[in-house]
N, C-alpha and C positions, 0 to 999 in steps of 0.2 A: 598668796603669791604662787603663780604657776611658772615653772621653768621648763620651757620647751614649746615650740610652735607647731608641732605636728597635730594629727587628729586627736590624740589622747589629751594633749594639753589644751587644745581649743575646746573640746567637749567638757573638760573639767572647769574651765573658765566660764563656759556658758551656763553652768549650774549656779551662778552667783545668787546669793540670797539677799533679801531686802535688808538694808542696813550694813552690808559688807562691801567694802571696796576691793576690787580684784585687779591685779596687775599681772600681765603675762610678759615674760622675758623670752624673746626669740633671738637665738644666736644668728650671726651672719650666715647666709645661705651657702656661700662658697660654691664648690662644685658638688652637686648632688646628682648622681646618675639616675636617669629615668629607668626604673626597673620593671616596667611593664606591669604595674600593679592593677589588679582587677577587683571590683566590688561585686558581691553576689546580689541577686534580686532581693529587693526589700531595703537595701542600704539607703536608697534615696528617701524612703519614708522615715527611716531612723534619723537621717540628717535633718529632715524637716521637723521632726519632733524635738530634737535637741536645740536647733538654731532658729526655729520659727520661720523658716523660709526655705524655698527650693535652692539647693546648693549645687545641683548638677544640670548641665545643659549640653546640647549637641554641638554647640559652637566650640567649646573647650574640651569636651570629652567624647568618647565613642561608645555606642551601645555594644553590649556583649550578649550574643544570642545563644551561647552554650559553650561546652567544653568537649574536647575530643582527646582520647588517650589510647596509646598502645602500651598496655601495662602488664596485665597478667598473661597476655598472649601477644604475638606480633601483629595481630589485627587491630585496626582502629575501631574503637567504640565511641559513640557520640551520646552526649546528654544535652538535650535541647531545652531552652527556657520557655518555649512557646506556650506550654501548658502551665507554667508556674503562675500561681495566683498573684504573685508580687511583680510580675512582668519580667523585663530583661535586666541583666546586670550592666556593669559599666567597665570599660577600659579607661582609666583616668590619667590625665596629665597631672602627676602628683604635685609639682610646684604650683601649678595653677589652682589645684584644689586647696592646698594649704593656704595660699594667699587669699582665696575667697572666704575661707573660714575666719581668718584674721580680720578681714574687712567687715565681716558680719559681727564679730565680737566688738569692734569699735562702735558700731551702731547700737549695740546693746549696753554700752557704757563701760566696757572693759578697757583699761588703759593697756595698750599694746606697745611695748618698747622693743622695736626691731633693732637688730645689730648689736644686741647686748649679750655679754657673756658674764657669768658669775665668776669672779676672781677668788671669792672666799665667802664663807658663811660661818656664823657663830650663834649657837643657841644659848641665850642668857636672859634671866629675869622673865621667863615664859614668853619669849619672843625671839625672832631671828634678826640678826644684824647681817645684812647681805651687802657685800662690796662688789661693784661692777668694774670691769676692765675699761669701759669707756668713760667712767667718771671716777678717776683715782681720788681717794680721800673722801668720797661721798658714800654714805651707807643708806640703804633702804631698810626699813623695819617692817616685819610682817609677823603675824601671829601663827601662820602655818604655811608650809610649802608643799605643793604638788610637784613631785619629780617626774617630769615627762621628757627626760633627756635621752630616751632611746636605750639601746642595749648597753651603753656606757653606765647608765644609772648613777651619774656623778654625785648627786646629793645623797642618795641612799647609801652608797658605798662609803662616802665620807663620814657617815654616821655609824659605821660598823656593820652594815648589812653586807652579806656575802652573796655573790652570784654563782649559782650552781648550773654548770653545763651538763646536759643529759646525753649529748651525742657529739659527734665531731663534724657535723655537716657544714660545708662551705659552698659558696656559689661563685662562679665566674660568669659575669654578664658582658655581653657585647651589644652595642647599638648598631642597627642597620638602617640605611635609607631605602625606602621602597621606590624603586624606579618605575614600576608599573602603576600608573594612576588608577587602573582598573582593579587593583587588589582590594576586593570588598570582603575578604575573609574577616569575620568578627568573632572568631572563637579562639580559645586558648588550646594549644596542642601540647600534650605531655607524652614523652616516650621514654620507656625504661631501656637502659643499655647495660652491658656487663659490669661497668664500674660506677654506675650511678643512674642519673636520669637527666633528661633535657626538657626544656619547655620553650615555646615561642608564643608571643602574643603581640597583637598590634598596639601601637602607641599613637595617640593623636599627633597630627603633624606629619603624616606620611612616613612614619618610622615603625620599626619593629624591633623588639628585644628578643634575643635568644640567650638562654642561660644553661650552663652545665653545672649540675650539683653532684658532689661526691664528698667523701670524708677528707679531712685536711691532710691526712697522711697518704692519701691516694691521688691527690691533685697533682697532675704531671707538672714538672718544672717548666716545660716548654709551653704551658698553657698561656703564658704571658705574650706569646707571639700570635700574630693573626695571619700567618702565612701557611706553609704546608701542614703544620700540626692541626690547624683549624679544620682543613678539609679532610685530613686523616681521621679526626675524631668524629666529624659529621657522617663519615661512611658507616659508622656503627648505629646511626640514628636515621634510617632512610626516609621515614615520614617527615621528620624535621627538615632534612636536606631537601626533599622534594618541595615542601611548603615554601622554603626560602627561594628555591630556584624558580618556582612558578610565579612568585611575586616580583621577581627581578631584584631581590634585595641585595645590597652590597654593603660590606663593612665600612664604617667610617670611624671606629674607635677601637683602641686597645681594650682588652678585658679589664673590668673592675672586679676584684675578688673581695668578697664580703663574708663575714660570719653569718651562717644560716642555721645554727644549732638551736634546738629547744633548750631554753635556759630560764631560770627563775631566781628571784631573791629568796634567801632563807626566811626573811620576814618582810612583807611589802609595806609596812608602816612602822613608825616609831614615834618618839617624842617630838611632836610638832611637824611631822612630815608623813606623806604617803607617796607611793610610787604608782604610776599608771602606764598603760601601754607596754611597749617593749622594755621599758625600765623595770617593770614588775615581772612580766612573763613574755618570753619570745617564743613564737610558734613556728613549726615547720612550714616553709613556704608552700609545700604541697597542699596544705589545707585552705589556702587563700583566706585565712581567718584573721590575719593580723589587724587590718584597718577596722573591720567590723567590731572586733573585740575591743580595740583601743577606744573606739567611740563609746561603746556601751560602758566599759569599765572606767574610762576617763570621766564620763558624766557621773557615774556612781561615786567615784572618788570625790568629785566636787560637791555633791550633795552630802556625802558623809562628813567632809570637813566642815561644811556649813552647819550641819547639825551639832557638831562638837562646839563650834565657836558661838553659835547663837543660843543653843539650849543646853549646852554641856551634856548632850545626849551621845553616848558612846555606841549605842546599839547599831545604828546604821553603819558605822565603821567596822564593827565586828561582823555584821552580815556581809558587808562588801569583801572583807578578807576571806571569809568562808566561801563566797561565790568565786573568787579568783582560784582558790584551791580546787573547787569542784570543776571549773573550766579546764584547769591544767590536767587533772586526772582524766576527764572526758577526752581531751585532745590526745593524751598519751595512748589511751585505748584505741582511738580511731587511727592514730598513726601506726601503731603496731599491727592492727588488722589490715590496713591498706598495704603496708610494705610486705606483709606475709603473703599477699596474693601473688607476688613475683617469685616463681620457682624455676625460672628458666636457666639460671646460672647458680646452682646450689653451692658450688665451690668458690665462686668469686667472692673476695673478701667483703665488698660492700654489702652484698645480699646475704652472705653467710652470717654476718653480724646481726641481721635483721630477721632471721628465720625464727619461728616459734615466738614471735612477738618480742624478741630481744632487741629493743632499740635503745635501751637506757644505759648510760654510763659506759659507753664502749671505749 
């Protein structure tokens, strides 16, 4: 049983082994803000390897040809993908991507139950008894659960796992309409400011996302407004401001404020369950690592569970847990090094907390 219909859950379900029935529970979509998610070069190949088909196209998604940043200095530096052996990256329409992965799972023989929420679960007699909110009184039985429920990690935390936050990062996202049909900018732009950092990236469908990231105790109360405070804050990010102005972008949504901290479970697996994706480890959005790692480690979780169920082989699960720990440590080293590059505001609380690589447990 896989709980969660994002990339991690889909990749876990795609690892189904011969003789095992796999069911994926996908909660109602509800309102999910498009957060301008981007995939690095090579992700299309990984998707093909996992799902056995091409999962990205130019009709639903948009090519990404590089990144630009004003980070260590006020000048913009560019990283182009033109010489990357894996080709270009992608700006994805995340709901469309998720739905295409679920459609592919159906063709692979996975039972996808959309609009289902787990109302409760119980581990007894070496199997799970899972109750769903859309079928009161009916229970599904499963030998193992992959928890791919995102940062909430609902299944893992119900079994005693604890989620450890390593910083206070939060993000305020705004969606904009691109008025200028000629806006052909296909790069992500990141800009450091005294109290955090901004980024903007195009989203398929003539839209653009802009986000402001800072620590939770530094997020201004007025950020919930889209009027004067919005323009006042953009004044500190001239490159972002000019990019939005040149594309004719205009606001059409109030900000959505979400947790963006690096966090992880104290143990990513337990009796009859494993966690994958953001449920296991959540990465700093600066890395653009979330979806790629969710795909890799979700698929690894699926194979590890299959090995336990079909061969009683625990070694793949042990190796998978060790790989998650290695990825987290590597991410923390990279995060510390990248934040330490910004020395322009040494007394500003956001950056002072991150000097000398001190990003953890702020």
